[in-house]
N, CA, C and O atoms as a GROMACS GRO file, in nm:
protein
  536
    1UNK      N    1   4.612   8.288  10.878
    1UNK     CA    2   4.604   8.154  10.928
    1UNK      C    3   4.723   8.134  11.022
    1UNK      O    4   4.836   8.167  10.987
    2UNK      N    5   4.698   8.081  11.137
    2UNK     CA    6   4.804   8.060  11.235
    2UNK      C    7   4.813   7.912  11.264
    2UNK      O    8   4.713   7.847  11.295
    3UNK      N    9   4.936   7.858  11.254
    3UNK     CA   10   4.958   7.717  11.283
    3UNK      C   11   5.085   7.703  11.363
    3UNK      O   12   5.173   7.789  11.358
    4UNK      N   13   5.095   7.594  11.435
    4UNK     CA   14   5.215   7.568  11.511
    4UNK      C   15   5.301   7.470  11.435
    4UNK      O   16   5.251   7.370  11.382
    5UNK      N   17   5.428   7.497  11.430
    5UNK     CA   18   5.521   7.408  11.365
    5UNK      C   19   5.572   7.310  11.469
    5UNK      O   20   5.598   7.352  11.582
    6UNK      N   21   5.588   7.182  11.438
    6UNK     CA   22   5.636   7.085  11.537
    6UNK      C   23   5.782   7.112  11.577
    6UNK      O   24   5.823   7.070  11.685
    7UNK      N   25   5.859   7.178  11.494
    7UNK     CA   26   6.000   7.202  11.521
    7UNK      C   27   6.024   7.330  11.601
    7UNK      O   28   6.118   7.337  11.680
    8UNK      N   29   5.941   7.429  11.581
    8UNK     CA   30   5.964   7.556  11.648
    8UNK      C   31   5.839   7.599  11.722
    8UNK      O   32   5.728   7.558  11.688
    9UNK      N   33   5.858   7.680  11.823
    9UNK     CA   34   5.744   7.722  11.904
    9UNK      C   35   5.670   7.842  11.849
    9UNK      O   36   5.550   7.850  11.872
   10UNK      N   37   5.733   7.937  11.776
   10UNK     CA   38   5.654   8.052  11.730
   10UNK      C   39   5.560   8.009  11.618
   10UNK      O   40   5.599   7.931  11.530
   11UNK      N   41   5.439   8.057  11.619
   11UNK     CA   42   5.341   8.022  11.515
   11UNK      C   43   5.375   8.090  11.382
   11UNK      O   44   5.434   8.198  11.379
   12UNK      N   45   5.336   8.023  11.273
   12UNK     CA   46   5.354   8.079  11.140
   12UNK      C   47   5.229   8.157  11.103
   12UNK      O   48   5.118   8.109  11.124
   13UNK      N   49   5.247   8.275  11.048
   13UNK     CA   50   5.133   8.354  11.004
   13UNK      C   51   5.150   8.384  10.857
   13UNK      O   52   5.259   8.413  10.809
   14UNK      N   53   5.041   8.375  10.787
   14UNK     CA   54   5.044   8.400  10.644
   14UNK      C   55   5.006   8.545  10.619
   14UNK      O   56   4.899   8.589  10.660
   15UNK      N   57   5.092   8.621  10.554
   15UNK     CA   58   5.058   8.760  10.522
   15UNK      C   59   4.944   8.766  10.420
   15UNK      O   60   4.908   8.665  10.359
   16UNK      N   61   4.889   8.884  10.404
   16UNK     CA   62   4.774   8.902  10.314
   16UNK      C   63   4.809   8.877  10.169
   16UNK      O   64   4.722   8.837  10.092
   17UNK      N   65   4.933   8.899  10.127
   17UNK     CA   66   4.970   8.888   9.986
   17UNK      C   67   4.996   8.742   9.943
   17UNK      O   68   5.017   8.717   9.824
   18UNK      N   69   4.996   8.649  10.034
   18UNK     CA   70   5.025   8.510  10.000
   18UNK      C   71   4.902   8.450   9.931
   18UNK      O   72   4.789   8.475   9.971
   19UNK      N   73   4.927   8.372   9.827
   19UNK     CA   74   4.819   8.314   9.748
   19UNK      C   75   4.735   8.214   9.828
   19UNK      O   76   4.771   8.175   9.939
   20UNK      N   77   4.624   8.175   9.769
   20UNK     CA   78   4.530   8.085   9.834
   20UNK      C   79   4.592   7.947   9.861
   20UNK      O   80   4.556   7.883   9.960
   21UNK      N   81   4.682   7.901   9.777
   21UNK     CA   82   4.740   7.769   9.797
   21UNK      C   83   4.814   7.762   9.930
   21UNK      O   84   4.803   7.663  10.002
   22UNK      N   85   4.889   7.868   9.963
   22UNK     CA   86   4.963   7.869  10.087
   22UNK      C   87   4.869   7.879  10.207
   22UNK      O   88   4.894   7.816  10.310
   23UNK      N   89   4.762   7.957  10.194
   23UNK     CA   90   4.669   7.975  10.305
   23UNK      C   91   4.586   7.849  10.329
   23UNK      O   92   4.549   7.821  10.442
   24UNK      N   93   4.557   7.775  10.224
   24UNK     CA   94   4.473   7.657  10.237
   24UNK      C   95   4.552   7.528  10.255
   24UNK      O   96   4.496   7.420  10.238
   25UNK      N   97   4.680   7.537  10.288
   25UNK     CA   98   4.762   7.417  10.303
   25UNK      C   99   4.704   7.330  10.413
   25UNK      O  100   4.661   7.378  10.518
   26UNK      N  101   4.704   7.202  10.388
   26UNK     CA  102   4.647   7.108  10.486
   26UNK      C  103   4.756   7.051  10.573
   26UNK      O  104   4.870   7.036  10.530
   27UNK      N  105   4.722   7.020  10.695
   27UNK     CA  106   4.816   6.962  10.790
   27UNK      C  107   4.758   6.833  10.842
   27UNK      O  108   4.636   6.819  10.858
   28UNK      N  109   4.844   6.740  10.870
   28UNK     CA  110   4.799   6.614  10.927
   28UNK      C  111   4.778   6.632  11.077
   28UNK      O  112   4.803   6.740  11.131
   29UNK      N  113   4.733   6.527  11.144
   29UNK     CA  114   4.701   6.533  11.287
   29UNK      C  115   4.818   6.580  11.372
   29UNK      O  116   4.800   6.660  11.464
   30UNK      N  117   4.939   6.532  11.342
   30UNK     CA  118   5.052   6.565  11.427
   30UNK      C  119   5.118   6.698  11.388
   30UNK      O  120   5.222   6.732  11.444
   31UNK      N  121   5.062   6.774  11.293
   31UNK     CA  122   5.113   6.906  11.261
   31UNK      C  123   5.214   6.908  11.147
   31UNK      O  124   5.268   7.014  11.117
   32UNK      N  125   5.242   6.795  11.083
   32UNK     CA  126   5.335   6.791  10.972
   32UNK      C  127   5.258   6.818  10.844
   32UNK      O  128   5.147   6.767  10.826
   33UNK      N  129   5.317   6.898  10.754
   33UNK     CA  130   5.248   6.931  10.630
   33UNK      C  131   5.229   6.807  10.545
   33UNK      O  132   5.314   6.717  10.543
   34UNK      N  133   5.118   6.803  10.476
   34UNK     CA  134   5.092   6.694  10.383
   34UNK      C  135   5.181   6.712  10.260
   34UNK      O  136   5.226   6.824  10.235
   35UNK      N  137   5.207   6.607  10.184
   35UNK     CA  138   5.296   6.619  10.070
   35UNK      C  139   5.253   6.722   9.967
   35UNK      O  140   5.338   6.776   9.897
   36UNK      N  141   5.124   6.750   9.956
   36UNK     CA  142   5.078   6.845   9.856
   36UNK      C  143   5.079   6.989   9.906
   36UNK      O  144   5.042   7.080   9.832
   37UNK      N  145   5.121   7.011  10.030
   37UNK     CA  146   5.124   7.147  10.083
   37UNK      C  147   5.238   7.225  10.020
   37UNK      O  148   5.339   7.167   9.979
   38UNK      N  149   5.221   7.355  10.012
   38UNK     CA  150   5.318   7.443   9.947
   38UNK      C  151   5.422   7.487  10.047
   38UNK      O  152   5.408   7.459  10.166
   39UNK      N  153   5.528   7.555  10.001
   39UNK     CA  154   5.637   7.601  10.088
   39UNK      C  155   5.585   7.689  10.200
   39UNK      O  156   5.469   7.728  10.203
   40UNK      N  157   5.673   7.719  10.291
   40UNK     CA  158   5.641   7.797  10.410
   40UNK      C  159   5.570   7.927  10.371
   40UNK      O  160   5.610   7.995  10.277
   41UNK      N  161   5.466   7.961  10.445
   41UNK     CA  162   5.388   8.081  10.416
   41UNK      C  163   5.474   8.205  10.432
   41UNK      O  164   5.559   8.212  10.521
   42UNK      N  165   5.452   8.303  10.346
   42UNK     CA  166   5.524   8.428  10.353
   42UNK      C  167   5.654   8.424  10.274
   42UNK      O  168   5.722   8.526  10.265
   43UNK      N  169   5.690   8.313  10.219
   43UNK     CA  170   5.813   8.303  10.144
   43UNK      C  171   5.790   8.342   9.999
   43UNK      O  172   5.689   8.304   9.940
   44UNK      N  173   5.883   8.417   9.943
   44UNK     CA  174   5.873   8.452   9.802
   44UNK      C  175   5.948   8.351   9.716
   44UNK      O  176   5.947   8.361   9.594
   45UNK      N  177   6.012   8.253   9.780
   45UNK     CA  178   6.088   8.151   9.706
   45UNK      C  179   5.995   8.065   9.621
   45UNK      O  180   6.036   8.017   9.516
   46UNK      N  181   5.874   8.044   9.664
   46UNK     CA  182   5.779   7.962   9.590
   46UNK      C  183   5.750   8.021   9.453
   46UNK      O  184   5.752   7.950   9.352
   47UNK      N  185   5.722   8.150   9.451
   47UNK     CA  186   5.693   8.217   9.324
   47UNK      C  187   5.817   8.222   9.236
   47UNK      O  188   5.808   8.202   9.114
   48UNK      N  189   5.932   8.248   9.295
   48UNK     CA  190   6.056   8.252   9.220
   48UNK      C  191   6.087   8.114   9.163
   48UNK      O  192   6.131   8.103   9.048
   49UNK      N  193   6.065   8.011   9.242
   49UNK     CA  194   6.087   7.875   9.195
   49UNK      C  195   5.994   7.839   9.081
   49UNK      O  196   6.033   7.772   8.986
   50UNK      N  197   5.870   7.884   9.091
   50UNK     CA  198   5.773   7.858   8.984
   50UNK      C  199   5.818   7.926   8.855
   50UNK      O  200   5.805   7.870   8.746
   51UNK      N  201   5.870   8.047   8.869
   51UNK     CA  202   5.920   8.118   8.751
   51UNK      C  203   6.038   8.044   8.690
   51UNK      O  204   6.049   8.032   8.568
   52UNK      N  205   6.126   7.994   8.777
   52UNK     CA  206   6.241   7.918   8.727
   52UNK      C  207   6.196   7.792   8.655
   52UNK      O  208   6.249   7.758   8.550
   53UNK      N  209   6.099   7.724   8.713
   53UNK     CA  210   6.047   7.602   8.648
   53UNK      C  211   5.983   7.637   8.515
   53UNK      O  212   6.006   7.569   8.415
   54UNK      N  213   5.902   7.743   8.514
   54UNK     CA  214   5.837   7.784   8.389
   54UNK      C  215   5.941   7.825   8.285
   54UNK      O  216   5.928   7.792   8.167
   55UNK      N  217   6.044   7.897   8.329
   55UNK     CA  218   6.151   7.936   8.238
   55UNK      C  219   6.224   7.813   8.186
   55UNK      O  220   6.257   7.805   8.067
   56UNK      N  221   6.249   7.719   8.275
   56UNK     CA  222   6.315   7.595   8.234
   56UNK      C  223   6.233   7.516   8.134
   56UNK      O  224   6.286   7.461   8.038
   57UNK      N  225   6.103   7.510   8.158
   57UNK     CA  226   6.014   7.439   8.066
   57UNK      C  227   6.014   7.508   7.930
   57UNK      O  228   6.020   7.442   7.826
   58UNK      N  229   6.005   7.641   7.932
   58UNK     CA  230   6.007   7.716   7.805
   58UNK      C  231   6.139   7.697   7.731
   58UNK      O  232   6.139   7.678   7.610
   59UNK      N  233   6.250   7.703   7.804
   59UNK     CA  234   6.380   7.683   7.740
   59UNK      C  235   6.394   7.541   7.687
   59UNK      O  236   6.452   7.519   7.581
   60UNK      N  237   6.340   7.445   7.762
   60UNK     CA  238   6.342   7.307   7.714
   60UNK      C  239   6.262   7.290   7.588
   60UNK      O  240   6.305   7.223   7.494
   61UNK      N  241   6.144   7.351   7.585
   61UNK     CA  242   6.060   7.343   7.465
   61UNK      C  243   6.128   7.413   7.348
   61UNK      O  244   6.123   7.366   7.234
   62UNK      N  245   6.191   7.526   7.376
   62UNK     CA  246   6.262   7.599   7.272
   62UNK      C  247   6.380   7.516   7.218
   62UNK      O  248   6.403   7.510   7.097
   63UNK      N  249   6.454   7.455   7.308
   63UNK     CA  250   6.568   7.371   7.267
   63UNK      C  251   6.520   7.252   7.184
   63UNK      O  252   6.583   7.215   7.085
   64UNK      N  253   6.408   7.194   7.224
   64UNK     CA  254   6.352   7.083   7.148
   64UNK      C  255   6.310   7.129   7.009
   64UNK      O  256   6.337   7.062   6.909
   65UNK      N  257   6.244   7.244   7.002
   65UNK     CA  258   6.201   7.297   6.873
   65UNK      C  259   6.321   7.327   6.784
   65UNK      O  260   6.318   7.299   6.664
   66UNK      N  261   6.426   7.385   6.842
   66UNK     CA  262   6.547   7.414   6.765
   66UNK      C  263   6.609   7.284   6.715
   66UNK      O  264   6.655   7.276   6.601
   67UNK      N  265   6.611   7.183   6.801
   67UNK     CA  266   6.666   7.053   6.761
   67UNK      C  267   6.588   6.992   6.647
   67UNK      O  268   6.645   6.940   6.552
   68UNK      N  269   6.456   6.997   6.658
   68UNK     CA  270   6.371   6.941   6.551
   68UNK      C  271   6.392   7.018   6.422
   68UNK      O  272   6.402   6.957   6.315
   69UNK      N  273   6.399   7.150   6.430
   69UNK     CA  274   6.420   7.230   6.310
   69UNK      C  275   6.558   7.204   6.249
   69UNK      O  276   6.571   7.198   6.127
   70UNK      N  277   6.660   7.188   6.333
   70UNK     CA  278   6.794   7.158   6.282
   70UNK      C  279   6.795   7.023   6.212
   70UNK      O  280   6.856   7.007   6.106
   71UNK      N  281   6.728   6.925   6.271
   71UNK     CA  282   6.717   6.792   6.209
   71UNK      C  283   6.645   6.802   6.075
   71UNK      O  284   6.687   6.741   5.977
   72UNK      N  285   6.537   6.879   6.070
   72UNK     CA  286   6.460   6.895   5.947
   72UNK      C  287   6.542   6.967   5.840
   72UNK      O  288   6.535   6.931   5.722
   73UNK      N  289   6.620   7.068   5.880
   73UNK     CA  290   6.707   7.139   5.786
   73UNK      C  291   6.810   7.044   5.728
   73UNK      O  292   6.838   7.047   5.608
   74UNK      N  293   6.867   6.960   5.813
   74UNK     CA  294   6.967   6.862   5.767
   74UNK      C  295   6.903   6.765   5.668
   74UNK      O  296   6.961   6.732   5.565
   75UNK      N  297   6.782   6.720   5.702
   75UNK     CA  298   6.709   6.629   5.613
   75UNK      C  299   6.678   6.695   5.479
   75UNK      O  300   6.693   6.632   5.374
   76UNK      N  301   6.635   6.820   5.481
   76UNK     CA  302   6.603   6.892   5.357
   76UNK      C  303   6.729   6.920   5.275
   76UNK      O  304   6.724   6.919   5.152
   77UNK      N  305   6.842   6.945   5.343
   77UNK     CA  306   6.968   6.967   5.271
   77UNK      C  307   7.010   6.840   5.198
   77UNK      O  308   7.058   6.846   5.084
   78UNK      N  309   6.992   6.725   5.263
   78UNK     CA  310   7.026   6.597   5.198
   78UNK      C  311   6.934   6.574   5.078
   78UNK      O  312   6.979   6.530   4.972
   79UNK      N  313   6.806   6.604   5.095
   79UNK     CA  314   6.710   6.589   4.985
   79UNK      C  315   6.745   6.685   4.871
   79UNK      O  316   6.733   6.649   4.754
   80UNK      N  317   6.788   6.806   4.905
   80UNK     CA  318   6.828   6.905   4.805
   80UNK      C  319   6.947   6.854   4.725
   80UNK      O  320   6.951   6.869   4.602
   81UNK      N  321   7.045   6.794   4.794
   81UNK     CA  322   7.162   6.739   4.724
   81UNK      C  323   7.121   6.628   4.627
   81UNK      O  324   7.171   6.621   4.515
   82UNK      N  325   7.029   6.542   4.672
   82UNK     CA  326   6.980   6.435   4.585
   82UNK      C  327   6.909   6.492   4.462
   82UNK      O  328   6.927   6.444   4.350
   83UNK      N  329   6.828   6.597   4.485
   83UNK     CA  330   6.755   6.658   4.374
   83UNK      C  331   6.850   6.727   4.276
   83UNK      O  332   6.828   6.724   4.155
   84UNK      N  333   6.957   6.790   4.329
   84UNK     CA  334   7.055   6.852   4.240
   84UNK      C  335   7.125   6.747   4.154
   84UNK      O  336   7.147   6.768   4.034
   85UNK      N  337   7.158   6.634   4.215
   85UNK     CA  338   7.222   6.525   4.141
   85UNK      C  339   7.127   6.472   4.033
   85UNK      O  340   7.168   6.450   3.919
   86UNK      N  341   7.002   6.452   4.070
   86UNK     CA  342   6.902   6.403   3.975
   86UNK      C  343   6.880   6.506   3.863
   86UNK      O  344   6.859   6.468   3.747
   87UNK      N  345   6.884   6.634   3.898
   87UNK     CA  346   6.867   6.740   3.799
   87UNK      C  347   6.980   6.737   3.696
   87UNK      O  348   6.956   6.756   3.577
   88UNK      N  349   7.105   6.712   3.742
   88UNK     CA  350   7.218   6.702   3.650
   88UNK      C  351   7.199   6.584   3.554
   88UNK      O  352   7.225   6.595   3.434
   89UNK      N  353   7.155   6.471   3.610
   89UNK     CA  354   7.131   6.353   3.526
   89UNK      C  355   7.025   6.382   3.420
   89UNK      O  356   7.041   6.348   3.303
   90UNK      N  357   6.916   6.447   3.463
   90UNK     CA  358   6.807   6.478   3.370
   90UNK      C  359   6.850   6.583   3.267
   90UNK      O  360   6.806   6.577   3.152
   91UNK      N  361   6.934   6.676   3.307
   91UNK     CA  362   6.984   6.776   3.212
   91UNK      C  363   7.068   6.708   3.104
   91UNK      O  364   7.058   6.743   2.986
   92UNK      N  365   7.153   6.612   3.144
   92UNK     CA  366   7.234   6.539   3.046
   92UNK      C  367   7.144   6.458   2.953
   92UNK      O  368   7.166   6.455   2.832
   93UNK      N  369   7.044   6.393   3.010
   93UNK     CA  370   6.950   6.315   2.927
   93UNK      C  371   6.874   6.408   2.834
   93UNK      O  372   6.848   6.372   2.719
   94UNK      N  373   6.837   6.524   2.882
   94UNK     CA  374   6.765   6.621   2.800
   94UNK      C  375   6.852   6.664   2.681
   94UNK      O  376   6.802   6.677   2.569
   95UNK      N  377   6.981   6.687   2.706
   95UNK     CA  378   7.072   6.725   2.598
   95UNK      C  379   7.081   6.615   2.492
   95UNK      O  380   7.082   6.643   2.372
   96UNK      N  381   7.088   6.489   2.538
   96UNK     CA  382   7.092   6.377   2.444
   96UNK      C  383   6.963   6.370   2.361
   96UNK      O  384   6.967   6.347   2.241
   97UNK      N  385   6.849   6.390   2.428
   97UNK     CA  386   6.721   6.384   2.357
   97UNK      C  387   6.707   6.499   2.257
   97UNK      O  388   6.651   6.480   2.149
   98UNK      N  389   6.757   6.617   2.293
   98UNK     CA  390   6.752   6.730   2.199
   98UNK      C  391   6.837   6.701   2.076
   98UNK      O  392   6.798   6.731   1.963
   99UNK      N  393   6.954   6.642   2.099
   99UNK     CA  394   7.041   6.605   1.987
   99UNK      C  395   6.972   6.502   1.898
   99UNK      O  396   6.975   6.513   1.776
  100UNK      N  397   6.910   6.402   1.961
  100UNK     CA  398   6.838   6.300   1.885
  100UNK      C  399   6.722   6.362   1.808
  100UNK      O  400   6.696   6.325   1.694
  101UNK      N  401   6.652   6.456   1.871
  101UNK     CA  402   6.539   6.521   1.805
  101UNK      C  403   6.586   6.602   1.684
  101UNK      O  404   6.519   6.602   1.580
  102UNK      N  405   6.698   6.670   1.696
  102UNK     CA  406   6.748   6.747   1.582
  102UNK      C  407   6.790   6.654   1.468
  102UNK      O  408   6.768   6.685   1.351
  103UNK      N  409   6.850   6.539   1.501
  103UNK     CA  410   6.885   6.440   1.398
  103UNK      C  411   6.760   6.388   1.328
  103UNK      O  412   6.759   6.369   1.207
  104UNK      N  413   6.655   6.364   1.406
  104UNK     CA  414   6.530   6.316   1.348
  104UNK      C  415   6.466   6.420   1.258
  104UNK      O  416   6.406   6.387   1.156
  105UNK      N  417   6.476   6.547   1.296
  105UNK     CA  418   6.421   6.654   1.213
  105UNK      C  419   6.497   6.664   1.080
  105UNK      O  420   6.436   6.686   0.975
  106UNK      N  421   6.630   6.647   1.086
  106UNK     CA  422   6.708   6.649   0.962
  106UNK      C  423   6.666   6.533   0.873
  106UNK      O  424   6.645   6.552   0.753
  107UNK      N  425   6.652   6.414   0.930
  107UNK     CA  426   6.611   6.296   0.853
  107UNK      C  427   6.470   6.315   0.797
  107UNK      O  428   6.444   6.276   0.683
  108UNK      N  429   6.380   6.373   0.875
  108UNK     CA  430   6.244   6.399   0.828
  108UNK      C  431   6.246   6.495   0.710
  108UNK      O  432   6.174   6.474   0.613
  109UNK      N  433   6.328   6.600   0.718
  109UNK     CA  434   6.339   6.696   0.608
  109UNK      C  435   6.390   6.627   0.481
  109UNK      O  436   6.343   6.657   0.372
  110UNK      N  437   6.486   6.537   0.496
  110UNK     CA  438   6.537   6.462   0.381
  110UNK      C  439   6.427   6.374   0.319
  110UNK      O  440   6.413   6.368   0.197
  111UNK      N  441   6.351   6.308   0.404
  111UNK     CA  442   6.243   6.221   0.355
  111UNK      C  443   6.131   6.302   0.288
  111UNK      O  444   6.074   6.258   0.188
  112UNK      N  445   6.101   6.418   0.343
  112UNK     CA  446   5.998   6.503   0.283
  112UNK      C  447   6.044   6.549   0.145
  112UNK      O  448   5.967   6.549   0.049
  113UNK      N  449   6.171   6.588   0.134
  113UNK     CA  450   6.227   6.630   0.006
  113UNK      C  451   6.222   6.516  -0.095
  113UNK      O  452   6.182   6.536  -0.210
  114UNK      N  453   6.263   6.398  -0.053
  114UNK     CA  454   6.259   6.281  -0.141
  114UNK      C  455   6.116   6.248  -0.183
  114UNK      O  456   6.092   6.213  -0.298
  115UNK      N  457   6.024   6.258  -0.092
  115UNK     CA  458   5.884   6.230  -0.122
  115UNK      C  459   5.830   6.329  -0.224
  115UNK      O  460   5.759   6.291  -0.317
  116UNK      N  461   5.863   6.457  -0.208
  116UNK     CA  462   5.818   6.558  -0.303
  116UNK      C  463   5.877   6.531  -0.442
  116UNK      O  464   5.808   6.548  -0.542
  117UNK      N  465   6.002   6.491  -0.447
  117UNK     CA  466   6.066   6.460  -0.574
  117UNK      C  467   5.996   6.341  -0.641
  117UNK      O  468   5.972   6.341  -0.762
  118UNK      N  469   5.964   6.240  -0.560
  118UNK     CA  470   5.898   6.121  -0.617
  118UNK      C  471   5.757   6.152  -0.664
  118UNK      O  472   5.707   6.088  -0.756
  119UNK      N  473   5.692   6.248  -0.602
  119UNK     CA  474   5.558   6.288  -0.643
  119UNK      C  475   5.561   6.368  -0.774
  119UNK      O  476   5.462   6.370  -0.847
  120UNK      N  477   5.670   6.433  -0.802
  120UNK     CA  478   5.679   6.515  -0.923
  120UNK      C  479   5.682   6.424  -1.047
  120UNK      O  480   5.713   6.305  -1.038
  121UNK      N  481   5.651   6.483  -1.161
  121UNK     CA  482   5.645   6.406  -1.287
  121UNK      C  483   5.782   6.352  -1.324
  121UNK      O  484   5.794   6.235  -1.362
  122UNK      N  485   5.883   6.432  -1.316
  122UNK     CA  486   6.017   6.385  -1.353
  122UNK      C  487   6.068   6.280  -1.256
  122UNK      O  488   6.132   6.184  -1.297
  123UNK      N  489   6.040   6.296  -1.128
  123UNK     CA  490   6.085   6.200  -1.028
  123UNK      C  491   6.012   6.069  -1.043
  123UNK      O  492   6.071   5.962  -1.029
  124UNK      N  493   5.883   6.076  -1.070
  124UNK     CA  494   5.803   5.954  -1.084
  124UNK      C  495   5.846   5.880  -1.209
  124UNK      O  496   5.857   5.757  -1.207
  125UNK      N  497   5.871   5.953  -1.318
  125UNK     CA  498   5.913   5.889  -1.443
  125UNK      C  499   6.048   5.821  -1.426
  125UNK      O  500   6.064   5.707  -1.469
  126UNK      N  501   6.140   5.885  -1.367
  126UNK     CA  502   6.272   5.824  -1.347
  126UNK      C  503   6.263   5.703  -1.255
  126UNK      O  504   6.330   5.602  -1.277
  127UNK      N  505   6.181   5.714  -1.153
  127UNK     CA  506   6.168   5.601  -1.059
  127UNK      C  507   6.106   5.482  -1.130
  127UNK      O  508   6.154   5.370  -1.114
  128UNK      N  509   6.000   5.505  -1.208
  128UNK     CA  510   5.934   5.395  -1.279
  128UNK      C  511   6.026   5.336  -1.385
  128UNK      O  512   6.035   5.214  -1.401
  129UNK      N  513   6.094   5.421  -1.457
  129UNK     CA  514   6.189   5.371  -1.558
  129UNK      C  515   6.301   5.292  -1.491
  129UNK      O  516   6.352   5.196  -1.549
  130UNK      N  517   6.341   5.330  -1.373
  130UNK     CA  518   6.448   5.258  -1.304
  130UNK      C  519   6.402   5.119  -1.263
  130UNK      O  520   6.485   5.028  -1.255
  131UNK      N  521   6.276   5.100  -1.236
  131UNK     CA  522   6.223   4.969  -1.196
  131UNK      C  523   6.197   4.880  -1.318
  131UNK      O  524   6.193   4.757  -1.305
  132UNK      N  525   6.181   4.939  -1.436
  132UNK     CA  526   6.153   4.859  -1.555
  132UNK      C  527   6.278   4.791  -1.608
  132UNK      O  528   6.271   4.696  -1.687
  133UNK      N  529   6.390   4.840  -1.565
  133UNK     CA  530   6.514   4.779  -1.608
  133UNK      C  531   6.581   4.852  -1.720
  133UNK      O  532   6.672   4.796  -1.781
  134UNK      N  533   6.543   4.969  -1.750
  134UNK     CA  534   6.610   5.046  -1.857
  134UNK      C  535   6.729   5.111  -1.811
  134UNK      O  536   6.796   5.180  -1.888
   0.00000   0.00000   0.00000
């Protein structure tokens, strides 16, 4: 494709390796490129710039992902600290409940022993005689 530039007299020619976007660039009536036209034909700066933009976008996305993950790690660490604190509280409560349970088992064993004694003939006789006032 051959076009005349308004600033210079030699015509611009697009080599065969230039992509379709550069070859199909539109020009207005007075020869000035339209805003959507690509860089000068034959330049490798366009492809290099695209790579830089793509690299920048990828690095930006990566930085965002790292930031989100760092925030999430911080949030999970705070939650972990809360859970550890709650675990200590529950462990202390569990120890108290185990102590209470062992006391209740001792008391139950005493009551079972007393009940067995009262069921026996000698225990029942003594208990009844004790209520009669002898």
